[in-house]
C-alpha positions as CSV (number, residue, x, y, z in Angstrom):
1,M,0.1,17.9,14.2
2,S,-1.0,15.3,11.6
3,L,-0.8,11.6,12.2
4,T,2.1,9.8,10.5
5,S,2.4,6.1,9.4
6,R,5.1,5.4,11.9
7,E,2.7,6.5,14.8
8,V,0.2,4.0,13.4
9,F,2.5,1.0,13.2
10,E,5.1,1.5,16.0
11,P,4.9,-0.4,19.3
12,G,2.2,1.2,21.4
13,G,0.7,2.8,18.3
14,H,-2.9,2.6,17.0
15,V,-2.6,-0.9,15.5
16,A,-0.7,-2.3,18.6
17,R,-3.4,-1.0,20.9
18,R,-6.0,-3.1,19.2
19,L,-4.0,-6.3,18.6
20,D,-2.8,-8.2,21.6
21,R,0.1,-10.0,19.9
22,Y,1.1,-7.3,17.5
23,E,4.8,-7.1,16.5
24,A,5.9,-3.9,14.8
25,R,7.7,-4.7,11.5
26,S,10.5,-2.3,10.4
27,E,9.9,-3.4,6.8
28,Q,6.2,-2.4,6.9
29,I,7.1,1.1,8.5
30,E,9.7,1.7,5.9
31,M,7.3,0.8,3.1
32,A,4.5,3.1,4.5
33,E,7.0,6.0,4.8
34,A,8.2,5.5,1.3
35,V,4.6,5.4,-0.1
36,A,3.7,8.6,2.0
37,A,6.7,10.4,0.6
38,A,5.9,9.4,-3.0
39,I,2.3,10.6,-2.7
40,E,3.3,13.9,-1.0
41,G,6.1,14.5,-3.7
42,N,3.8,13.5,-6.6
43,E,6.4,10.7,-7.6
44,H,6.1,7.2,-8.8
45,L,7.4,4.3,-6.6
46,I,8.2,0.6,-7.0
47,V,8.2,-1.4,-3.8
48,E,9.0,-5.1,-3.7
49,A,8.0,-6.4,-0.3
50,G,8.5,-10.0,0.7
51,T,5.8,-12.2,2.1
52,G,4.9,-11.2,5.8
53,V,5.8,-7.5,5.4
54,G,2.1,-6.6,5.4
55,K,2.0,-4.9,2.1
56,S,-1.7,-4.0,2.2
57,F,-1.4,-2.0,5.4
58,G,1.9,-0.7,4.2
59,Y,0.1,1.3,1.4
60,L,-3.4,1.6,2.8
61,V,-2.3,3.6,6.0
62,P,-0.3,6.3,4.1
63,A,-3.0,6.4,1.4
64,I,-5.8,7.0,3.9
65,L,-3.8,9.6,5.8
66,S,-3.0,11.4,2.6
67,A,-6.6,11.1,1.2
68,T,-8.0,12.7,4.3
69,A,-5.4,15.5,4.8
70,K,-6.0,18.9,3.3
71,A,-4.1,18.7,0.0
72,N,-4.3,22.4,-0.8
73,E,-5.6,25.7,0.3
74,E,-9.0,25.1,-1.4
75,G,-9.5,22.2,0.9
76,K,-9.6,19.6,-1.8
77,T,-8.5,16.1,-0.8
78,R,-6.7,13.4,-2.8
79,K,-8.8,10.7,-4.4
80,I,-6.8,7.4,-4.4
81,V,-7.5,4.2,-6.5
82,V,-6.2,0.9,-5.1
83,S,-6.1,-1.9,-7.8
84,T,-5.6,-5.6,-7.3
85,H,-5.4,-8.5,-9.7
86,T,-7.2,-11.3,-7.8
87,I,-10.6,-11.3,-6.3
88,S,-9.2,-12.8,-3.1
89,L,-7.0,-9.8,-2.4
90,Q,-9.8,-7.5,-3.3
91,E,-12.1,-9.2,-0.8
92,Q,-9.4,-9.1,1.8
93,L,-9.0,-5.3,1.4
94,V,-12.8,-4.6,1.4
95,T,-14.0,-7.0,4.1
96,R,-11.0,-7.1,6.5
97,D,-8.2,-4.6,6.1
98,L,-10.2,-1.4,5.5
99,P,-12.9,-2.0,8.1
100,F,-10.1,-2.8,10.6
101,L,-8.2,0.5,9.8
102,N,-11.6,2.4,10.0
103,S,-12.0,1.1,13.6
104,V,-8.4,1.9,14.8
105,L,-7.5,5.1,13.1
106,P,-8.6,8.3,14.8
107,I,-9.8,9.9,11.5
108,E,-12.8,9.4,9.3
109,F,-12.5,8.0,5.8
110,S,-14.7,6.3,3.2
111,A,-13.7,3.4,1.0
112,V,-15.8,1.6,-1.6
113,L,-15.4,-1.4,-3.9
114,V,-16.0,-0.2,-7.6
115,K,-17.7,-2.5,-9.9
116,G,-18.5,-2.1,-13.6
117,R,-22.0,-0.8,-14.4
118,G,-23.1,-4.1,-15.9
119,N,-22.7,-5.7,-12.4
120,Y,-25.8,-3.8,-11.2
121,L,-29.4,-4.5,-11.7
122,S,-31.7,-1.9,-13.4
123,L,-35.0,-1.8,-11.6
124,R,-36.7,-0.2,-14.6
125,R,-35.3,-2.7,-17.1
126,T,-36.3,-5.5,-14.7
127,Q,-39.9,-4.3,-14.7
128,S,-39.8,-3.9,-18.5
129,A,-38.4,-7.4,-19.0
130,A,-41.2,-8.8,-16.8
131,A,-43.9,-7.0,-18.8
132,K,-42.6,-8.5,-22.2
133,S,-41.2,-11.8,-20.9
134,R,-43.5,-13.8,-23.2
135,T,-41.7,-12.3,-26.3
136,L,-38.3,-12.4,-24.6
137,F,-37.8,-15.6,-22.7
138,E,-38.5,-19.3,-22.5
139,S,-39.7,-21.0,-19.3
140,E,-36.3,-21.4,-17.6
141,E,-35.4,-17.8,-18.3
142,S,-38.7,-16.6,-17.1
143,T,-38.3,-18.5,-13.8
144,Q,-34.9,-16.8,-13.3
145,L,-36.4,-13.5,-14.0
146,T,-39.0,-14.0,-11.3
147,R,-36.3,-14.9,-8.8
148,I,-34.3,-11.8,-9.7
149,R,-37.4,-9.6,-9.2
150,E,-38.0,-11.2,-5.8
151,W,-34.3,-10.6,-4.8
152,S,-34.4,-7.0,-6.0
153,A,-37.1,-6.1,-3.5
154,S,-34.8,-6.9,-0.5
155,S,-31.3,-6.3,-1.9
156,Y,-29.3,-3.3,-0.7
157,D,-26.5,-3.6,-3.2
158,G,-28.3,-4.9,-6.2
159,S,-25.0,-6.3,-7.7
160,L,-24.6,-9.7,-9.6
161,S,-22.1,-10.9,-6.9
162,E,-24.9,-10.6,-4.2
163,L,-27.3,-12.8,-6.2
164,E,-27.5,-16.3,-4.8
165,F,-27.6,-18.0,-8.2
166,R,-25.8,-17.3,-11.5
167,P,-28.4,-16.2,-14.1
168,L,-28.1,-17.1,-17.8
169,P,-26.3,-14.4,-19.7
170,Q,-29.4,-13.6,-21.8
171,V,-31.5,-13.0,-18.7
172,W,-29.0,-10.8,-17.0
173,D,-28.4,-8.8,-20.1
174,E,-32.0,-7.8,-20.2
175,V,-32.0,-6.5,-16.6
176,R,-28.6,-5.1,-16.0
177,S,-27.8,-1.4,-15.9
178,E,-26.2,-0.1,-19.1
179,H,-25.1,3.3,-20.3
180,G,-27.0,3.2,-23.6
181,N,-30.2,2.1,-22.0
182,C,-30.6,4.5,-19.1
183,L,-33.1,7.4,-18.5
184,G,-30.9,9.0,-15.9
185,R,-32.8,11.4,-13.7
186,K,-36.0,11.0,-15.7
187,C,-36.2,7.3,-14.7
188,P,-39.1,6.6,-12.4
189,T,-36.7,4.4,-10.3
190,Y,-33.9,6.8,-10.2
191,N,-34.0,7.5,-6.5
192,D,-33.8,3.8,-5.8
193,C,-31.3,2.9,-8.6
194,F,-28.7,0.5,-7.5
195,Y,-26.1,1.8,-9.9
196,Y,-26.6,5.5,-9.2
197,R,-26.6,4.9,-5.5
198,A,-23.2,3.0,-5.9
199,R,-22.0,5.8,-8.2
200,R,-22.7,8.5,-5.6
201,R,-20.6,6.5,-3.1
202,V,-17.8,6.1,-5.6
203,W,-17.7,9.8,-6.4
204,N,-17.7,10.7,-2.7
205,A,-15.2,8.1,-1.4
206,D,-11.6,8.7,-0.5
207,I,-10.4,5.2,-1.4
208,L,-11.6,3.4,-4.4
209,V,-10.9,-0.3,-4.6
210,V,-10.9,-1.8,-8.2
211,N,-9.4,-4.8,-10.1
212,H,-6.8,-4.4,-12.7
213,A,-9.3,-5.3,-15.4
214,L,-11.7,-2.5,-14.5
215,F,-8.8,0.0,-14.2
216,F,-7.4,-0.7,-17.7
217,S,-10.9,-0.7,-19.2
218,D,-11.3,2.7,-17.7
219,L,-7.9,3.8,-19.1
220,A,-8.9,2.6,-22.6
221,L,-12.2,4.5,-22.3
222,R,-10.4,7.7,-21.4
223,R,-8.9,7.6,-24.9
224,E,-12.5,8.1,-26.2
225,G,-13.4,10.9,-23.8
226,A,-15.3,8.6,-21.4
227,S,-14.5,6.9,-18.1
228,V,-15.8,4.5,-15.5
229,L,-13.9,6.0,-12.6
230,P,-13.9,9.6,-11.3
231,D,-10.6,11.5,-11.8
232,Y,-8.0,10.4,-9.2
233,D,-4.6,11.7,-8.0
234,V,-3.0,8.5,-6.9
235,A,-3.1,4.9,-8.3
236,I,-1.7,2.1,-6.2
237,F,-1.2,-1.3,-7.9
238,D,-0.9,-4.4,-5.6
239,E,0.0,-7.6,-7.5
240,A,1.8,-5.2,-9.9
241,H,3.7,-8.1,-11.5
242,Q,0.5,-8.8,-13.5
243,L,0.3,-5.3,-15.0
244,E,1.8,-5.9,-18.4
245,D,-0.5,-8.9,-19.3
246,V,-3.7,-7.2,-18.0
247,A,-2.9,-4.0,-19.8
248,A,-2.2,-5.9,-23.0
249,A,-5.6,-7.7,-22.8
250,H,-7.7,-4.7,-22.1
251,L,-5.9,-2.2,-24.4
252,G,-6.4,-4.7,-27.3
253,M,-9.4,-6.0,-29.1
254,S,-11.6,-9.2,-29.1
255,I,-14.4,-9.8,-31.6
256,T,-16.0,-13.3,-31.5
257,S,-18.6,-15.1,-33.6
258,G,-20.6,-15.7,-30.4
259,Q,-21.1,-12.0,-29.9
260,F,-23.0,-11.8,-33.2
261,S,-25.1,-14.9,-32.5
262,Y,-25.9,-13.5,-29.0
263,L,-27.0,-10.1,-30.3
264,F,-29.0,-11.6,-33.2
265,N,-30.9,-13.9,-30.7
266,K,-31.7,-10.9,-28.6
267,L,-33.2,-9.1,-31.6
268,Y,-35.0,-12.0,-33.3
269,S,-35.0,-15.8,-33.1
270,D,-36.9,-17.6,-35.8
271,R,-36.5,-20.9,-33.9
272,T,-38.0,-19.6,-30.5
273,Q,-40.1,-16.7,-32.1
274,K,-38.7,-14.4,-29.4
275,G,-36.9,-11.1,-29.6
276,L,-37.1,-7.3,-29.5
277,L,-38.1,-7.0,-33.2
278,L,-41.1,-9.2,-32.8
279,Q,-42.5,-6.9,-30.1
280,H,-42.6,-4.1,-32.6
281,N,-43.5,-6.2,-35.6
282,L,-40.4,-5.0,-37.6
283,V,-40.7,-7.6,-40.4
284,E,-38.0,-5.9,-42.6
285,A,-35.6,-5.8,-39.7
286,Q,-36.3,-9.4,-38.9
287,Q,-35.5,-10.4,-42.4
288,L,-32.2,-8.4,-42.3
289,V,-31.2,-10.3,-39.1
290,A,-31.8,-13.6,-40.8
291,R,-29.7,-12.4,-43.8
292,L,-27.0,-11.2,-41.3
293,R,-26.9,-14.6,-39.6
294,F,-26.0,-16.1,-43.0
295,L,-23.4,-13.4,-43.8
296,V,-21.7,-13.7,-40.4
297,D,-21.5,-17.6,-40.7
298,D,-20.1,-17.2,-44.2
299,L,-17.6,-14.6,-43.1
300,F,-16.3,-16.5,-40.1
301,G,-16.2,-19.6,-42.2
302,R,-13.9,-17.9,-44.7
303,I,-11.8,-16.6,-41.8
304,E,-11.6,-20.1,-40.5
305,D,-10.5,-21.4,-43.9
306,W,-7.9,-18.6,-44.1
307,R,-6.5,-19.6,-40.7
308,E,-6.2,-23.2,-41.8
309,Q,-4.2,-22.2,-44.9
310,H,-2.2,-19.2,-43.7
311,G,-2.5,-18.7,-39.9
312,G,0.1,-21.3,-38.8
313,S,-0.2,-23.4,-35.7
314,N,-0.9,-20.5,-33.4
315,G,-3.3,-18.6,-35.6
316,R,-1.1,-15.5,-36.0
317,V,-2.2,-13.1,-38.7
318,R,0.8,-11.5,-40.4
319,Q,-1.0,-10.0,-43.4
320,L,-4.3,-8.5,-44.3
321,L,-6.8,-11.3,-44.9
322,N,-8.2,-9.8,-48.1
323,I,-11.7,-11.1,-47.3
324,E,-14.8,-9.1,-48.3
325,N,-16.8,-7.8,-45.3
326,P,-20.4,-7.2,-46.1
327,V,-21.3,-7.8,-42.5
328,S,-20.2,-4.4,-41.1
329,T,-22.1,-2.5,-43.8
330,E,-25.4,-4.4,-43.2
331,L,-25.0,-4.2,-39.4
332,H,-24.9,-0.3,-39.8
333,Q,-27.9,-0.5,-42.0
334,L,-29.8,-2.4,-39.4
335,A,-28.7,0.0,-36.7
336,V,-30.0,3.0,-38.9
337,M,-33.3,1.1,-39.4
338,L,-33.7,0.6,-35.6
339,R,-32.9,4.3,-34.8
340,T,-35.3,5.6,-37.5
341,Y,-38.2,3.5,-36.2
342,A,-37.3,4.4,-32.5
343,E,-37.7,8.2,-33.3
344,K,-41.3,7.6,-34.1
345,L,-42.1,6.0,-30.8
346,S,-43.7,8.1,-28.0
347,S,-42.3,5.8,-25.3
348,E,-38.8,6.9,-24.3
349,E,-38.2,3.5,-22.7
350,Q,-39.0,1.7,-25.9
351,Q,-36.8,4.1,-27.8
352,L,-33.9,3.3,-25.5
353,D,-34.3,-0.5,-26.0
354,L,-34.0,-0.1,-29.7
355,K,-31.2,2.6,-29.7
356,S,-29.1,0.5,-27.2
357,S,-29.3,-2.5,-29.6
358,A,-28.5,-0.1,-32.5
359,D,-25.3,1.0,-30.6
360,R,-24.3,-2.6,-30.0
361,L,-24.6,-3.3,-33.8
362,D,-22.5,-0.3,-34.6
363,I,-19.8,-1.3,-32.1
364,L,-19.6,-4.8,-33.5
365,G,-19.5,-3.6,-37.0
366,T,-16.8,-1.1,-36.4
367,G,-14.8,-3.5,-34.4
368,L,-15.0,-6.2,-37.1
369,K,-14.0,-3.7,-39.8
370,S,-11.1,-2.4,-37.6
371,W,-9.7,-5.9,-37.0
372,L,-9.9,-6.9,-40.6
373,A,-8.2,-3.7,-41.6
374,Q,-5.6,-4.1,-38.8
375,R,-6.0,-0.4,-38.0
376,E,-4.0,-0.5,-34.7
377,E,-0.3,0.2,-35.3
378,D,2.3,-1.8,-33.4
379,A,-0.2,-4.6,-32.6
380,V,-0.2,-8.3,-33.1
381,Y,-3.4,-9.9,-34.6
382,W,-4.4,-13.6,-34.3
383,I,-7.4,-16.0,-34.6
384,E,-8.5,-18.4,-31.8
385,F,-10.9,-21.2,-31.6
386,T,-12.8,-22.1,-28.4
387,G,-15.7,-24.4,-27.6
388,G,-16.7,-27.8,-28.7
389,R,-19.2,-28.6,-31.5
390,Q,-20.4,-25.0,-31.6
391,R,-17.0,-23.5,-32.1
392,N,-16.5,-19.9,-31.2
393,I,-14.1,-18.0,-33.4
394,Q,-12.2,-15.2,-31.8
395,L,-10.5,-12.3,-33.6
396,K,-7.9,-10.9,-31.2
397,S,-5.3,-8.2,-31.2
398,S,-3.1,-6.7,-28.5
399,P,-0.3,-4.0,-28.4
400,V,3.1,-5.7,-28.8
401,D,4.5,-3.4,-26.2
402,V,2.2,-1.7,-23.7
403,G,5.0,0.5,-22.3
404,P,4.5,3.5,-24.6
405,R,0.7,3.6,-23.9
406,L,1.2,3.2,-20.1
407,R,4.0,5.8,-20.2
408,D,1.8,8.4,-21.9
409,E,-1.7,7.5,-20.5
410,L,-0.9,6.3,-17.0
411,F,2.5,7.5,-15.7
412,G,2.4,10.7,-17.7
413,Q,-1.1,11.6,-16.5
414,V,-1.4,10.4,-12.8
415,K,0.5,12.4,-10.2
416,S,1.7,9.4,-8.2
417,V,1.7,5.7,-9.2
418,I,2.7,3.2,-6.5
419,L,3.5,-0.4,-7.7
420,T,4.0,-3.2,-5.3
421,S,4.3,-7.0,-5.2
422,A,6.4,-9.7,-3.6
423,T,8.0,-10.4,-7.0
424,L,9.2,-7.5,-9.2
425,S,12.9,-7.9,-9.2
426,V,14.9,-10.7,-11.0
427,G,17.9,-12.5,-9.4
428,Q,20.2,-10.0,-7.7
429,Q,19.2,-7.3,-10.2
430,D,17.1,-4.2,-9.7
431,F,13.7,-3.5,-11.3
432,S,14.9,-2.8,-14.7
433,F,13.1,-5.7,-16.4
434,F,9.8,-4.7,-14.8
435,R,10.2,-1.0,-15.5
436,K,11.1,-1.6,-19.2
437,R,8.1,-3.9,-19.8
438,I,5.6,-1.3,-18.4
439,G,7.2,1.9,-19.8
440,L,8.1,3.4,-16.4
441,T,11.3,5.5,-17.0
442,K,11.6,7.4,-13.7
443,A,10.6,6.1,-10.3
444,N,11.8,5.7,-6.7
445,E,12.6,2.2,-5.8
446,L,12.5,0.2,-2.5
447,K,13.3,-3.5,-2.1
448,L,12.3,-5.0,1.2
449,G,13.0,-8.5,2.4
450,S,10.6,-10.8,4.3
451,P,10.6,-10.8,8.1
452,F,10.1,-14.6,7.9
453,N,13.2,-16.8,8.6
454,Y,13.3,-19.0,5.4
455,R,16.5,-20.8,6.5
456,E,14.5,-22.2,9.5
457,Q,11.2,-22.5,7.8
458,V,11.9,-23.9,4.3
459,R,13.8,-26.8,2.9
460,L,14.4,-26.3,-0.9
461,V,14.8,-29.7,-2.6
462,L,16.6,-29.8,-6.1
463,A,15.9,-33.1,-7.8
464,D,19.0,-35.0,-8.9
465,G,19.2,-37.3,-11.9
466,M,16.1,-36.0,-13.8
467,P,16.0,-36.1,-17.6
468,D,15.9,-32.8,-19.5
469,P,12.3,-31.9,-20.3
470,S,13.2,-30.1,-23.5
471,E,15.0,-33.3,-24.8
472,D,12.6,-36.1,-24.0
473,A,9.1,-35.0,-22.8
474,A,7.6,-38.5,-22.4
475,R,10.6,-39.8,-20.3
476,Y,10.5,-36.6,-18.2
477,E,6.8,-37.0,-17.5
478,A,7.3,-40.5,-16.3
479,A,10.2,-39.4,-14.0
480,V,8.0,-36.5,-12.6
481,C,5.4,-39.1,-11.6
482,D,8.0,-41.1,-9.7
483,R,9.2,-38.0,-8.0
484,I,5.7,-36.9,-7.0
485,K,5.2,-40.2,-5.2
486,Q,8.5,-39.8,-3.4
487,H,8.1,-36.2,-2.2
488,V,4.3,-36.5,-1.4
489,L,5.1,-39.3,1.0
490,E,7.8,-37.2,2.7
491,T,5.0,-35.0,4.1
492,D,2.2,-37.4,4.1
493,G,0.3,-35.3,1.6
494,G,-0.5,-31.7,2.2
495,A,1.0,-30.8,-1.1
496,F,0.5,-28.5,-4.1
497,V,1.9,-29.9,-7.3
498,L,2.3,-27.0,-9.8
499,F,2.2,-27.7,-13.6
500,T,3.0,-25.4,-16.5
501,S,0.5,-27.1,-18.9
502,Y,-2.9,-28.7,-18.4
503,R,-2.0,-31.6,-20.7
504,M,0.9,-32.7,-18.5
505,L,-1.3,-32.2,-15.4
506,K,-4.0,-34.5,-16.8
507,N,-1.5,-37.1,-17.9
508,C,0.2,-37.3,-14.6
509,A,-3.2,-37.4,-12.7
510,Q,-4.2,-40.4,-14.9
511,R,-0.9,-42.2,-14.1
512,L,-1.1,-41.5,-10.4
513,N,-4.8,-41.8,-9.6
514,S,-4.6,-45.4,-8.4
515,W,-1.5,-44.7,-6.5
516,F,-3.1,-41.9,-4.5
517,A,-6.1,-44.2,-3.9
518,S,-3.7,-46.8,-2.4
519,Q,-2.2,-44.2,-0.2
520,N,-5.6,-43.0,0.9
521,L,-4.8,-39.5,-0.1
522,Q,-7.4,-37.2,-1.8
523,L,-6.3,-36.0,-5.2
524,L,-7.8,-32.6,-6.4
525,C,-7.2,-31.8,-10.0
526,Q,-7.8,-28.4,-11.6
527,G,-10.1,-28.7,-14.7
528,E,-12.4,-31.5,-13.3
529,G,-15.4,-29.3,-12.6
530,L,-14.6,-27.7,-9.3
531,N,-13.8,-23.9,-9.3
532,R,-10.7,-22.7,-7.5
533,S,-12.3,-21.5,-4.3
534,I,-14.1,-24.9,-3.8
535,M,-10.9,-26.8,-4.5
536,L,-9.0,-24.8,-1.9
537,E,-11.8,-25.2,0.7
538,K,-11.6,-29.0,0.1
539,F,-7.9,-28.9,0.3
540,R,-7.8,-26.9,3.6
541,K,-10.5,-29.1,5.3
542,D,-8.9,-32.4,4.4
543,G,-5.5,-31.5,5.9
544,K,-3.5,-34.1,3.8
545,A,-4.9,-33.6,0.3
546,V,-2.7,-33.2,-2.8
547,L,-3.8,-30.6,-5.3
548,F,-2.7,-30.5,-8.9
549,G,-2.9,-27.0,-10.4
550,T,-1.7,-24.9,-13.3
551,E,-1.2,-21.2,-13.7
552,T,-4.0,-19.9,-11.5
553,F,-2.6,-21.8,-8.5
554,W,1.0,-20.4,-8.9
555,Q,-0.2,-17.1,-7.4
556,G,-2.9,-15.3,-5.4
557,V,-3.6,-18.5,-3.3
558,D,-3.2,-18.5,0.5
559,V,-3.2,-21.8,2.6
560,P,-1.6,-20.9,5.9
561,G,-1.2,-23.7,8.5
562,D,-0.4,-27.4,8.3
563,A,-2.7,-28.2,5.4
564,L,0.1,-27.1,3.0
565,Q,3.6,-28.3,3.8
566,N,4.9,-29.1,0.4
567,V,5.0,-27.3,-3.0
568,I,6.3,-29.5,-5.9
569,I,7.2,-27.5,-9.0
570,T,7.2,-29.9,-12.0
571,K,8.9,-27.5,-14.6
572,L,10.4,-24.1,-14.8
573,P,7.4,-21.8,-15.8
574,F,8.6,-20.6,-19.2
575,S,5.6,-19.2,-21.1
576,V,4.6,-21.1,-24.2
577,P,6.8,-19.5,-26.9
578,D,4.2,-19.9,-29.8
579,H,1.4,-17.7,-28.3
580,P,1.1,-14.9,-30.8
581,L,1.6,-12.1,-28.3
582,L,4.6,-13.7,-26.7
583,A,6.1,-14.6,-30.2
584,A,5.6,-10.9,-31.3
585,R,7.3,-9.7,-28.1
586,I,10.2,-12.0,-28.8
587,E,10.5,-10.9,-32.4
588,R,10.4,-7.3,-31.3
589,I,13.4,-7.8,-28.9
590,R,15.3,-9.7,-31.6
591,E,14.6,-6.9,-34.2
592,Q,16.1,-4.4,-31.8
593,G,19.3,-6.4,-31.5
594,G,18.5,-8.0,-28.1
595,N,18.5,-11.6,-26.8
596,P,14.8,-12.4,-26.0
597,F,15.6,-15.5,-24.0
598,V,17.9,-13.7,-21.6
599,E,16.1,-10.3,-21.7
600,Y,12.5,-11.5,-21.5
601,Q,11.8,-15.3,-21.2
602,V,14.2,-16.0,-18.3
603,P,13.3,-13.0,-16.2
604,E,9.5,-13.5,-16.7
605,A,9.9,-17.2,-15.7
606,A,11.9,-16.3,-12.7
607,I,9.2,-14.1,-11.4
608,K,6.6,-16.8,-11.9
609,L,8.8,-19.3,-10.1
610,R,9.0,-16.9,-7.1
611,Q,5.2,-16.7,-7.1
612,G,5.0,-20.5,-7.0
613,F,7.6,-20.7,-4.2
614,G,5.7,-18.1,-2.2
615,R,2.6,-20.4,-1.8
616,L,4.4,-22.3,0.9
617,I,5.1,-19.8,3.7
618,R,2.3,-17.4,4.5
619,S,2.9,-16.9,8.3
620,R,5.7,-17.1,10.8
621,S,4.5,-20.5,12.0
622,D,4.4,-22.2,8.5
623,S,7.1,-24.6,7.5
624,G,7.7,-27.2,4.8
625,Q,9.6,-27.9,1.6
626,V,9.6,-26.6,-2.0
627,V,10.7,-29.3,-4.5
628,I,11.9,-28.2,-8.0
629,L,12.0,-31.2,-10.4
630,D,13.3,-29.3,-13.4
631,P,17.1,-30.2,-13.7
632,R,17.8,-27.1,-15.8
633,I,17.8,-25.0,-12.6
634,R,21.2,-26.7,-11.9
635,S,22.4,-27.8,-15.4
636,K,21.9,-24.5,-17.4
637,H,23.8,-21.3,-16.9
638,Y,20.5,-19.4,-16.5
639,G,19.6,-21.6,-13.6
640,R,21.6,-19.4,-11.3
641,I,19.2,-16.5,-12.0
642,F,16.3,-18.6,-10.8
643,L,18.0,-19.7,-7.7
644,E,19.1,-16.2,-6.9
645,S,15.5,-15.0,-7.3
646,L,14.4,-17.3,-4.4
647,P,14.6,-16.4,-0.7
648,D,17.7,-17.6,1.1
649,C,16.8,-21.1,2.5
650,R,18.4,-24.5,3.1
651,R,19.1,-26.4,-0.1
652,E,19.4,-30.1,-0.7
653,V,20.1,-32.0,-3.9
654,V,18.1,-35.3,-3.6
655,P,18.3,-38.3,-5.8
656,L,15.4,-40.5,-6.8
657,Q,14.8,-43.2,-4.1
658,S,14.4,-46.8,-5.6
């Protein structure tokens, strides 16, 4: 008789026998049984599971049992992909959850973390780069190459994340594994190849752990007849509330001026006298690169001028630019020149270097032509600027509605798709908003509460007497600063203050910096040079610190224990309505006779608010308060939807203390 999820989780079961203080959770068992039924029945399933349910075990256990059971008479087993949005959850699955289950379940299974090919070192390319480093690199780059070579001799994984320093992009680009520059079985380092060793593990594994970005990159490649992942029977998405945005980003297009400069420097730099073309003394090709630099600068300069005149404040492109594009033609000419020369070479390795560069030239040329012609139907196009003095111009596009693509290429192709998160429903409604946004027309649904006692563990504070942020932003910002002082003192620090814009975060930090110093409380601000993981580590160690964060701190962040007792939400998290993609989505709903504020902006913001609220309680022993400073949650009719979306907890309306 085969093992069931209930037998794994029930009191006295396999997990309980390993953990001394284990408490069986009915919600977790119900989720696991629903996931198992969906996989067995080749059905799609949406599961909303509150904090503390144990979602990861709730889908991993039935996935493992299904993947290792005989699926049919031929003895084939199911291959299952598990996709997460954040690195922290991915690390939790790979380093904690899956090894634990491997130790307690009485069955053998294999699980691997799948990384994109470019994350792996190519031993052959590393040797080749070392041999020609004089014509490729300057001193700092050569030093990094030496360190990489030393590391490669002892590394088992050979992936970028295992390297103890972050190499310059131009160095890693010369040594990483890539499809167009690979000899395959003919390579002298094939048997030791890090990428093919990892690929063999991936193709043989039962459970593949990926991130959403890699998953949707693979989905886009499948349109072209290629893939990163092997074929799979089941896809499980944790943090599924991020699906629409990640899909939109990876099913769209991004061409930047920096990509051209980077590739041209790789081929030939007149300033440094380095580059691939110098190695082969291809003078005519060098001259063409110099000409292309001028043409690219001119083209992007004209695109920049067009944006200033016609692009509006958000850079949205609503018409063809009608700008002549000689760049794509000459990129293809250079690619032909490199391939023609490569064919004359006896060294297959040298041929690959040139052909790989030719492929990149063609891809850039085709992408630029496609963007300027706006070839993708039902897409929004826009122009962005990033960087300081050396401004990088980005040409972007994205599907206005990813639903049709996901319906046809994901839900219509994969036998069973499981979607789970703590935040998928809105208010007291079902999953209709989420389903509509991702194109899922038919699925089983399960909504599970949290085993935590929010009425005992959380005090929800609604600020009284606050000005409306939509009417007087400056007055509201000043009032927010007064409120931050009041509520931070209530818990003697230990607070996250969540903002919806970096501008407001910076302004409030400047106003309050001296006050925090007077209270002897450490203030940590996003955007001041520390990455998220270092900020969180400082916050945990201090115990009374106050952290100011924007969007990345609203979700995917865990600080269980006394270090976090207070979450202050400065404003309801409505998305900026002038972003080209959001504006296009709003227009589409309006064109179809709908109300975009009610149908899209409020539900989306309500889900984000629940994510922010969820930072506070991460275990049964956690307690504290969530403070919402935005008065619209009480004064506007839609505020009820936000309040109904939050867990049931004690509410207090609190005035500003003088």
